[in-house]
FIBABA-433445 format. One line per field, with one value per residue (C-alpha): x, z negated, y negated; residue number from 0. Coordinates in pm, 1 decimal, decimal comma. Layout:
u	[X;...]
w	[Z;...]
v	[Y;...]
n	[NUM;...]
END
This chain:
u	[-11902,1;-11859,4;-11861,5;-11483,6;-11435,3;-11681,4;-11496,6;-11164,8;-11302,4;-11434,8;-11098,6;-10912,9;-11138,0;-11105,5;-10725,3;-10693,8;-10677,1;-10402,2;-10204,9;-10237,8;-10115,4;-9809,9;-9741,5;-9880,1;-9998,3;-9737,9;-9726,5;-9494,4;-9350,1;-9273,4;-9335,6;-9601,2;-9871,2;-10191,7;-10540,2;-10518,4;-10262,4;-10345,2;-10293,6;-10075,3;-10080,7;-10262,9;-9938,2;-9791,3;-10120,4;-10098,8;-9741,9;-9842,1;-9870,1;-10167,6;-10154,9;-10387,2;-10453,2;-10309,0;-10122,8;-10017,6;-10308,2;-10070,7;-9800,7;-9965,1;-9659,2;-9766,8;-9781,9;-9622,9;-9923,1;-10267,6;-10104,9;-9883,0;-10168,0;-10352,2;-10131,9;-10283,5;-9961,7;-9619,5;-9342,5;-9171,2;-9481,0;-9527,1;-9164,9;-9136,6;-9488,2;-9488,1;-9635,2;-9839,4;-10193,7;-10147,8;-10016,0;-10220,2;-10030,4;-10150,2;-9892,1;-9613,1;-9279,0;-9163,6;-9009,5;-9328,2;-9395,7;-9024,7;-9024,7;-9331,3;-9175,6;-8840,2;-9014,3;-9227,3;-8968,4;-8639,2;-8760,2;-8965,9;-9286,3;-9514,0;-9813,5;-9801,2;-9927,5;-10298,8;-10235,2;-10047,7;-10301,1;-10595,0;-10450,4;-10371,2;-10706,5;-10890,0;-10719,2;-10808,5;-11129,3;-11385,0;-11421,7;-11663,0;-12003,4;-11965,2;-11585,8;-11407,1;-11207,0;-10847,3;-10574,0;-10348,2;-9987,1;-9698,5;-9354,2;-9145,3;-8833,2;-8551,8;-8560,0;-8234,0;-8384,2;-8695,7;-8486,2;-8281,9;-8576,7;-8826,5;-9115,1;-9206,6;-9347,9;-9526,6;-9694,3;-9824,8;-9969,7;-10132,4;-10281,1;-10428,4;-10576,2;-10739,2;-10896,6;-11039,9;-11202,6;-10968,9;-10911,1;-10825,6;-10487,9;-10222,6;-9931,7;-9687,7;-9771,5;-9417,8;-9077,2;-8751,0;-8518,8;-8190,7;-8069,5;-8011,7;-7798,7;-7944,8;-8052,8;-7984,4;-7724,0;-7741,1;-7826,1;-8126,8;-7933,2;-7752,1;-8086,8;-8226,4;-7913,3;-7927,9;-8294,0;-8270,5;-8426,7;-8454,5;-8835,9;-9071,6;-9427,7;-9439,7;-9525,5;-9816,8;-9958,4;-9965,7;-10314,1;-10444,8;-10283,6;-10392,6;-10673,7;-10688,2;-10652,4;-10361,4;-10272,4;-9900,3;-9845,5;-9531,4;-9447,2;-9253,9;-9232,2;-8887,0;-8714,6;-8976,3;-8716,0;-8831,5;-9198,3;-9125,8;-8962,9;-9268,7;-9506,2;-9314,9;-9335,7;-9709,5;-9794,3;-9583,3;-9791,7;-10108,0;-10232,7;-10495,5;-10352,8;-10127,8;-10168,3;-9910,6;-10026,8;-9784,2;-9798,2;-9552,7;-9464,2;-9125,4;-9111,0;-8751,4;-8565,8;-8719,3;-8498,5;-8552,0;-8380,8;-8613,1]
w	[-3634,0;-3766,4;-3553,8;-3579,7;-3459,6;-3175,5;-3069,7;-3083,7;-2864,2;-2610,9;-2594,4;-2563,5;-2280,5;-2106,3;-2119,0;-2013,7;-1633,9;-1691,4;-1916,6;-1663,5;-1388,1;-1582,8;-1740,9;-1507,7;-1708,6;-1713,1;-1876,0;-2176,9;-2121,7;-1748,0;-1627,4;-1367,9;-1298,2;-1503,6;-1478,4;-1830,0;-2096,9;-2378,4;-2244,5;-2068,1;-1715,3;-1672,3;-1636,8;-1959,5;-2143,7;-2042,7;-2176,6;-2530,0;-2745,7;-2981,8;-3291,2;-3262,0;-3403,9;-3539,5;-3773,3;-4136,9;-4344,5;-4554,2;-4329,1;-3986,2;-3853,1;-3550,9;-3634,3;-3390,1;-3340,3;-3476,4;-3660,7;-3856,3;-3914,0;-4134,7;-4417,7;-4363,2;-4482,5;-4320,2;-4508,6;-4591,7;-4776,7;-4950,1;-5064,9;-5167,1;-5210,1;-5131,1;-5372,5;-5098,5;-5014,3;-4641,8;-4318,8;-4056,0;-3728,1;-3403,5;-3193,8;-3210,6;-3150,8;-2790,3;-2508,1;-2441,2;-2804,5;-2856,9;-2577,8;-2724,9;-3070,0;-2944,9;-2743,6;-3044,3;-3320,7;-3150,9;-2831,5;-3015,1;-2827,7;-3123,5;-2890,0;-2891,3;-3251,1;-3150,2;-2908,2;-3167,9;-3432,9;-3215,6;-3159,8;-3529,7;-3642,0;-3444,1;-3655,9;-3997,5;-4137,1;-4293,2;-4672,3;-4815,0;-4926,7;-5247,3;-5225,6;-5216,8;-4911,5;-4917,5;-4993,2;-4690,3;-4797,6;-4546,5;-4601,1;-4705,3;-4538,9;-4727,8;-4688,2;-4489,2;-4238,6;-4203,2;-4144,4;-3882,1;-3700,7;-3761,9;-3870,3;-4054,3;-3794,8;-4060,4;-4205,6;-3862,3;-3813,4;-4156,4;-4078,8;-3754,3;-3933,5;-4189,6;-3907,9;-3769,6;-4101,4;-4210,6;-4558,2;-4774,9;-4698,0;-4965,8;-4749,8;-5037,0;-5261,3;-5242,8;-5269,4;-5121,9;-5371,8;-5226,4;-4872,3;-4771,4;-4490,3;-4193,0;-4307,4;-3971,5;-4000,8;-4381,2;-4571,5;-4798,8;-5116,8;-4953,0;-4845,2;-5195,8;-5340,9;-5094,6;-5178,8;-5555,1;-5718,3;-5384,5;-5358,4;-5638,8;-5675,2;-5713,7;-6068,9;-5965,5;-5743,5;-5998,2;-6126,7;-5768,3;-5697,6;-6017,9;-5957,6;-5581,0;-5293,4;-5090,1;-4723,7;-4678,2;-4326,1;-4111,2;-3742,9;-3754,3;-4005,1;-3964,4;-4250,7;-4502,2;-4746,5;-4729,5;-4749,6;-5045,2;-5229,9;-5154,3;-5269,1;-5596,0;-5656,6;-5579,4;-5799,2;-6079,6;-6045,2;-6097,5;-5744,5;-5746,5;-5426,1;-5134,3;-4772,2;-4505,7;-4180,4;-3892,1;-3519,9;-3449,4;-3658,5;-3585,6;-3544,9;-3617,7;-3329,1;-3073,2;-3156,9;-3413,6;-3289,1;-3342,9]
v	[-2042,6;-2398,3;-2712,7;-2742,2;-2382,6;-2440,1;-2754,1;-2569,8;-2292,1;-2545,2;-2723,8;-2392,2;-2273,5;-2609,5;-2602,5;-2238,0;-2305,8;-2564,2;-2329,3;-2047,1;-2280,9;-2394,8;-2054,7;-1785,7;-1481,9;-1207,0;-865,6;-907,5;-558,4;-542,4;-899,6;-815,7;-1075,3;-1055,0;-1199,6;-1348,3;-1429,2;-1188,9;-837,2;-584,1;-449,6;-115,4;80,0;-58,6;-5,0;360,6;384,4;281,7;592,9;575,4;799,1;1094,4;1437,4;1654,3;1418,1;1403,6;1276,1;1063,5;915,5;966,2;1146,8;1355,7;1726,9;1964,6;2188,8;2272,7;2563,0;2321,4;2075,6;2326,5;2195,4;1845,7;1680,0;1692,4;1871,7;1540,1;1412,3;1748,6;1767,5;1400,3;1254,4;880,2;628,8;462,0;570,2;620,6;471,5;286,4;254,8;99,7;284,4;539,4;367,7;422,8;217,6;19,0;-73,5;-143,7;-403,3;-570,3;-585,5;-713,9;-987,4;-1079,5;-1062,6;-1150,2;-1313,7;-1573,4;-1487,1;-1549,2;-1569,2;-1187,3;-1179,4;-1170,0;-881,9;-676,5;-774,6;-671,7;-324,9;-281,0;-420,5;-152,7;115,8;-30,2;121,9;-115,2;-109,6;143,2;16,9;-181,7;-206,3;-540,5;-638,0;-521,4;-770,7;-824,2;-884,4;-904,9;-757,6;-1059,3;-1195,7;-1361,2;-1740,3;-1737,5;-1494,4;-1709,2;-2021,1;-1837,8;-1676,2;-1953,6;-1730,0;-1411,9;-1172,4;-964,2;-1273,7;-1372,0;-1024,0;-1032,5;-1375,3;-1243,4;-939,4;-1168,8;-1372,2;-1047,0;-964,8;-685,0;-826,1;-1123,9;-1281,8;-1330,1;-1435,8;-1499,4;-1205,7;-1065,8;-1232,1;-1102,9;-1263,3;-1143,7;-1103,2;-742,0;-598,2;-417,4;-72,7;90,9;364,0;376,1;692,1;719,4;645,8;352,0;204,4;234,1;75,1;-216,0;-283,4;-235,9;-540,7;-722,2;-734,7;-836,3;-960,9;-1337,6;-1432,7;-1655,7;-1378,4;-1098,6;-1179,6;-1177,0;-838,7;-664,0;-416,9;-476,6;-233,2;-372,4;-334,2;-400,0;-537,9;-508,9;-489,4;-159,5;124,1;280,8;463,4;350,3;216,7;-146,2;-54,9;175,2;-114,7;-329,9;-56,1;-20,3;-396,5;-408,2;-110,6;-256,1;-574,2;-370,8;-299,0;-22,9;126,5;30,7;136,9;54,3;-107,1;-148,5;-206,3;78,0;379,1;534,8;910,5;999,3;1155,5;916,1;615,1;341,6;23,6;-273,0]
n	[0;1;2;3;4;5;6;7;8;9;10;11;12;13;14;15;16;17;18;19;20;21;22;23;24;25;26;27;28;29;30;31;32;33;34;35;36;37;38;39;40;41;42;43;44;45;46;47;48;49;50;51;52;53;54;55;56;57;58;59;60;61;62;63;64;65;66;67;68;69;70;71;72;73;74;75;76;77;78;79;80;81;82;83;84;85;86;87;88;89;90;91;92;93;94;95;96;97;98;99;100;101;102;103;104;105;106;107;108;109;110;111;112;113;114;115;116;117;118;119;120;121;122;123;124;125;126;127;128;129;130;131;132;133;134;135;136;137;138;139;140;141;142;143;144;145;146;147;148;149;150;151;152;153;154;155;156;157;158;159;160;161;162;163;164;165;166;167;168;169;170;171;172;173;174;175;176;177;178;179;180;181;182;183;184;185;186;187;188;189;190;191;192;193;194;195;196;197;198;199;200;201;202;203;204;205;206;207;208;209;210;211;212;213;214;215;216;217;218;219;220;221;222;223;224;225;226;227;228;229;230;231;232;233;234;235;236;237;238;239;240;241;242;243;244;245;246;247;248;249;250;251;252;253;254;255;256;257]
END
């Protein structure tokens, strides 16, 4: 740790009692009092659903039973193999993760980024011996959406993952060059049509992407249409592989509003 980082940590620790006095720590899900700012209460921690086994080896969708898991992949991935190289999800999308995401993305509580990043970071395996670090690239927002919201939630997550040593950050690797409507309620073909040509690799980033293993970062993986468009753009730019990393992975049938 450099002198500047050490000084920053000292200042942060010194101001913590004042911050806690002015803004008493609260659980961002239920609002109960906490001992410190960067966590959840025990009850809400227990309500987060962490992906486990048996699960699809490609998309991490929970498998219904050990008997089904003998196929290793879910039927969706077998019938229509995705172009990505796997999904890394911190949680399965449920009421608890939904509240966290809504507070973070729509409630403007950007201080939740380290909490979400910490949970996602724990699920990302380290690079194999001799391999280069992965390239962390966030799902892009159109400039109008950024101006309206004030930040790109995926970019903040990717930045936090880079700080935790999960890869090299390329925050502007992708460009969303046209605004797209909400994909909720649209069919598969309608989603593809809405996203056609919307996401491309930035011209000045293509040389950085070529030959690299990429981790595409987002807060929620829902239908997969947006991530598929990003994967196509990254592979077209020469990425060696693309894995998807998200805080919450939607399992269809449990609700997908985010």
